[in-house]
N, C-alpha and C positions, 0 to 999 in steps of 0.2 A: 264368718266376722273376719273383716277384708282388711288389707295392711295397706294404709295410706298414705306411707314413706318406705312403699318398696322401693328397691333400685332393680329391679327387672328393664330393661329397655322400654317395652309399653306402657309402661306403667306411667314412666316417664314421658311418654311421648301422649300420653291418655289426657297427662292431666293440664301438657302445655295446648294442647288442643279443647280441653273443655274451657281451661281457663283465657283464650285466646275470643275475643269481642264477638260472636255471633261467626265463627272461620267454619264452622259445621253447615252451617245454614247456611249460608251467602256461597259455600262452594259445593250441596246438593242444586241447591236452586240454580245458577250457572250450569253447570253441567247439565239438568234437566233440561233450564233451556238451548244449549248447544244442541242438546239432540232433536230439536222441532225445526233447523234447518233443512233438509232436505239430502237427499241424493241434489248432484248438477246434473242436466240434461245434456249442454253442449257447453264451449270455452264461454263464453261470455254467463254464463249463471255461475261455471267454477270461478271466474276472476270477482265478479260480484260476490260470491259465497267465500271468498277469503276474505275479501273486504272489511263484509259483516263480522267474521270472525274477529279480526283483529282491533275494529273500534268496535269490536263488545270485549274486547281485551282491555282495551285500553279505559271506556268506560266503567267498566266493574272492577275494575284495581285484579285481574286473572292473569297469573301467569299463559305464556304462551306457549304450547307446547307440541308435541306433534300428535303425543293421544290424543288429546282434546281438539286440535284440528281435526282428524280424524272422525272425531265425533261429526262436528260442527259441516262434515261434507258427507255423513252419512254413509261413512263405509270406518272397514277397523283398519288398525296400523298398517296391517300384513298389506292391503288393496294398494291405502296410499302410499305405498313404497312400491311396487308395483307399478303404480301411473308414470312416478318418478321415473323407473325405469323402465318403463316404455313394452313391462314383460308380458305388460294388459296390449291390449289393442287398443291407444289413443292415439291421439294427434300428434304432432312434436309441439304445438301451441301449450297442450295440454297438460304434457310434461313436463313442461322448460317454467310452466305457469306455477304449478306442487315443485318442485326443484325450487324456481326462486319464493316462496312461502317456507317451504323449509329451510330457507339460507335465509331468509328473514329470522324465525325461529333461534340458528346458531347465532348470529349477531346481536339476538337480545338475551343469551344465555350471557355469551362470551362478559358483554356490557355489564350485564347484570354483577356478572365474578370481578372484572377487573373495576367497576365503582365497590366490593364490599357490598353489594345486597345480597351475593348467594354465596354460597359457603363451598371455599375452594372443592371438598370432597364431591360434591352434587354438582357441580360448575365440570372437574375431571371428568365427570361418573359420565355426563348428560356430552358435554362434548367429546367423548371416546366414540359414544356410541350415535348419535346426533351428524357426526362432520367426522367420524373416522378418522378423528384427533388418535397420535401414538408419542409413548414413551419412547424418547429415541437415547438409544446408548453410545458413546464417543466409542472406541477405539484410538489407543497411540496406536502410532504407526509399527509396525510390527518387526520392522530388521531387528536387529541385536545391534546393542548401542557396543561400542570399541573404547571407547575412550580410556576404562580403567581394567579393560579385561586382560588386555598386551596377544599372548600365541595362544592359537586356537587347536584343540587337534583335530585332525582329519578324523575318518572312521577307523582307513586302518590304523592309525596310531592310538584307536581307544581300548582299554583292559577290559578284556571277558569276566563275567563273575570267575568260573571255572578256573582262569589263567590266575586272578586274583590268588585262590582260596590253596592252591596245590604251592601255589608260590609261595605264600604268609605263611603257613599252615604251623610250619618249624616257628616263625615269629610269635604266632600269638601265641599257641601253644604254651611257650617256654614263658607270655609274659603276663598268662592268667593264672600257670598251676603254682 
């Protein structure tokens, strides 16, 4: 017996996916088609494959991403990143083409987020991972503000803990007794 009104996140996600008109079938079909593109052999094939990928995304209402781009290029995500960074023996043109494709995906994510078509948490997560965006923390000037402070004691003038206890023992003991 299943609980159709379950509040577990996966239950909600499953209901939403099942209610979407053909989402699962369309997505699986698109992923399968991208997997048939094959690995490019040279820079011209790489450029053509990337163009095919973005045309495919536009024509099939499929959100571009690095994982699906890697699939369309016939490699895994790690290999694609290694191409971008020239950690694998590829030409400068090859690496620059890969970087441009990645930057196009970043621009898409940013535009989708700014136009309200992508939720802020997903956009933030994606941009931190794809574009190395970071949260910034600003610190105020660390110099002390002396507007209302008055005179500051030097290190020699600061009382020590032991001196306070011995000199004030009588005062404290009388007060609390």
